[in-house]
C-alpha positions in Angstrom: 9.1 101.1 -99.0 11.9 101.0 -96.4 14.0 104.1 -95.6 16.8 103.5 -92.9 16.6 105.7 -90.0 20.0 107.4 -90.8 18.9 107.9 -94.3 18.6 111.7 -95.5 15.7 111.8 -98.0 14.0 115.1 -99.3 10.5 115.5 -98.6 10.2 116.7 -102.4 11.8 113.3 -103.7 9.2 110.8 -105.3 9.6 107.4 -104.4 7.6 104.5 -105.8 6.5 101.1 -104.1 9.2 98.6 -102.7 12.0 101.2 -102.6 14.6 100.4 -100.1 17.3 103.0 -99.2 20.3 102.2 -96.8 22.2 103.7 -94.2 23.3 107.3 -94.4 22.4 107.3 -98.2 21.2 110.7 -99.3 18.1 111.7 -101.8 17.7 115.3 -102.6 14.8 117.0 -104.1 13.4 116.5 -107.7 14.6 112.9 -107.6 12.2 110.1 -109.2 12.8 106.5 -108.1 10.9 103.6 -109.4 9.5 100.7 -107.9 11.7 98.0 -106.2 15.0 100.1 -106.8 17.6 99.6 -103.6 19.8 102.2 -102.8 22.7 101.1 -100.9 24.6 102.7 -97.9 26.2 106.1 -98.2 25.0 106.4 -101.7 24.0 109.8 -103.1 21.3 110.8 -105.5 21.3 114.3 -106.2 18.7 116.5 -107.7 17.2 116.2 -111.2 17.6 112.3 -111.7 15.0 110.0 -112.5 15.6 106.3 -111.9 13.3 103.7 -113.5 12.2 100.2 -111.8 14.4 97.5 -110.3 17.5 99.4 -110.2 20.3 98.4 -107.6 22.6 101.0 -106.4 25.2 99.8 -104.3 27.3 101.6 -101.7 29.0 105.1 -102.0 27.9 105.5 -105.8 26.7 109.2 -106.6 24.3 109.7 -109.4 23.5 113.1 -110.8 26.4 115.3 -109.7 27.3 118.6 -111.5 29.1 118.0 -115.1 33.0 118.2 -114.9 32.6 121.3 -117.6 34.1 124.3 -116.8 31.6 126.0 -119.4 28.3 124.7 -117.4 26.4 127.7 -116.7 24.1 126.1 -113.9 21.4 124.8 -116.2 18.8 122.5 -114.4 19.8 119.5 -116.4 19.2 115.6 -115.7 20.5 112.1 -115.3 17.7 109.6 -116.6 17.9 105.9 -116.1 16.2 103.2 -117.3 15.5 100.1 -115.3 17.1 96.9 -114.1 20.4 98.5 -113.9 23.4 97.3 -111.6 25.6 100.2 -110.4 28.4 99.2 -108.1 30.4 100.9 -105.5 32.0 104.3 -106.1 30.5 104.6 -109.6 29.5 108.3 -110.9 27.3 109.2 -113.5 27.0 113.1 -114.1 24.2 115.2 -115.2 24.2 116.8 -118.6 25.2 120.5 -119.7 22.2 121.2 -121.5 18.4 120.7 -120.0 17.4 119.5 -123.7 19.6 116.7 -123.6 20.1 114.6 -120.3 22.7 112.2 -119.6 21.0 108.9 -120.1 21.9 105.3 -119.0 19.3 102.6 -120.8 18.3 99.3 -118.9 19.9 95.9 -118.0 23.3 97.9 -117.6 26.0 96.7 -115.4 28.4 99.7 -114.4 31.1 98.0 -112.2 33.2 99.6 -109.6 34.6 103.2 -109.9 33.7 103.2 -113.4 32.3 106.9 -114.3 29.8 108.2 -117.0 30.4 111.5 -117.5 28.4 114.5 -118.7 26.2 114.3 -121.6 26.9 110.7 -122.2 24.5 108.5 -124.0 24.6 104.8 -123.1 22.2 102.5 -124.5 20.6 99.0 -123.3 22.7 96.3 -121.6 26.2 98.1 -121.7 28.9 96.7 -119.2 31.6 99.1 -117.8 34.1 97.1 -116.3 36.2 98.5 -113.1 37.5 102.1 -113.6 36.4 102.3 -117.5 35.7 106.0 -117.6 33.7 108.1 -120.1 34.5 111.8 -120.9 31.5 114.0 -121.6 29.3 113.5 -124.7 30.3 109.8 -125.4 27.8 107.5 -127.0 27.9 103.7 -126.3 25.6 101.5 -128.3 23.3 98.7 -127.3 25.5 95.4 -125.6 29.0 97.1 -125.8 31.5 95.7 -123.2 34.3 98.3 -122.0 37.1 96.5 -120.3 38.7 97.6 -117.0 40.7 100.8 -117.0 39.4 101.8 -120.5 39.4 105.6 -120.9 37.4 107.1 -123.3 37.8 110.6 -125.1 34.8 112.9 -125.2 32.5 112.8 -128.3 33.8 109.3 -129.2 31.0 106.8 -130.5 31.2 103.3 -129.2 28.8 100.9 -131.6 26.4 98.2 -130.6 27.9 94.8 -129.7 31.5 96.3 -129.5 34.3 95.1 -127.2 36.9 97.4 -126.0 39.8 95.2 -124.4 41.2 96.4 -120.8 43.8 98.9 -120.7 42.9 100.3 -123.9 42.7 104.1 -124.4 39.9 105.1 -126.7 40.6 108.4 -128.7 38.6 107.4 -131.9 35.0 106.0 -132.7 35.0 102.0 -132.5 32.6 100.4 -135.0 29.7 98.1 -134.2 30.2 94.4 -133.7 33.8 94.7 -133.5 36.9 94.2 -131.1 39.2 96.8 -130.2 42.5 96.8 -128.1 46.3 97.7 -128.1 48.0 101.1 -128.1 47.5 102.8 -129.9 43.8 101.2 -130.0 43.3 99.3 -133.2 40.3 97.2 -134.7 41.4 93.6 -135.1 38.3 91.6 -135.8 34.7 91.1 -135.1 33.5 90.5 -131.6 32.9 86.9 -132.5 31.4 85.6 -129.1 29.3 88.8 -128.5 27.5 88.5 -131.9 27.2 84.7 -131.7 25.5 85.2 -128.1 23.1 87.8 -129.7 22.0 85.3 -132.3 24.1 86.9 -135.2 25.0 83.7 -137.1 25.0 82.5 -140.6 24.4 84.7 -143.3 24.1 87.5 -141.1 27.5 86.9 -139.7 29.2 86.2 -142.8 28.0 89.8 -144.2 29.6 91.5 -141.4 32.7 89.3 -142.1 32.9 90.9 -145.8 32.0 94.4 -144.4 35.0 94.3 -141.6 37.1 93.4 -144.6 36.1 95.9 -146.8 36.4 98.5 -144.1 39.9 97.6 -143.6 40.7 98.1 -147.2 39.1 101.5 -147.2 36.2 100.5 -149.5 32.6 101.1 -149.0 30.0 98.7 -148.3 27.6 99.7 -151.2 28.0 96.1 -152.8 26.9 94.2 -149.7 23.3 92.8 -149.7 21.1 94.2 -146.7 20.9 92.5 -143.6 19.7 94.3 -140.3 23.5 94.6 -139.4 24.8 95.6 -142.7 21.9 98.5 -142.7 23.1 99.9 -139.2 26.4 99.8 -139.9 25.7 101.8 -143.0 23.7 104.2 -141.0 26.6 104.6 -138.2 29.4 105.2 -140.6 26.9 108.2 -142.4 26.3 109.6 -139.1 28.3 112.8 -138.0 31.5 111.9 -136.0 33.8 114.4 -134.1 36.7 112.1 -133.9 37.2 110.0 -136.7 37.4 106.1 -137.0 40.1 104.3 -135.0 42.2 102.3 -137.4 42.7 98.7 -138.3 45.5 96.4 -137.2 47.8 95.2 -140.1 46.4 91.9 -141.3 48.5 89.0 -140.8 
């Protein structure tokens, strides 16, 4: 364990082996930091944060500050972060408003400079938030989704797994799994082809998603499609409750 002499670390914080804390960093009480995690200079880890192993928190990041919600009543809520995440400079991740459901960030995520994860967000594994992507409260982001730079996301929006959102695209409604969205207003325009192939979704599995995308564009159900892991997930995602509705589709060319 390595703690710089200028860092302020509470005696009530629990640090595992191999943790490194840089100059002028602050770690408050009721914090758990897993082994081999690096906390950069001037970073702040507020109370009620749990960090897994192998995370890298860069300079001036702030994790676990109070939710930006005027209805927050002061509950002892949490931020829970998995393993091997990279959280770059000036990223902010806020606590939830409810003790029973913490703000969560999975494992293997990359949060680039000045991105923001609002209160009560649920972020799955392998998600990338590019510079200045900002998630309002209660946003859900699926496995390996990618949000481009300067993307603002409205509260309660769901962004499906393997989706990609183009830079400067305001997201006000849900984004389908496996899809690409961009424009103003935002529109689904095709599958996230490169992301799917990198994930090993090829052949008949990929063709089934192509058929599903065409059917959804036409306003049809997916009942006629054969079951694949991706189609089953997509059906379940479409049946789940939504507070924002679904982002529309671009015109067929």
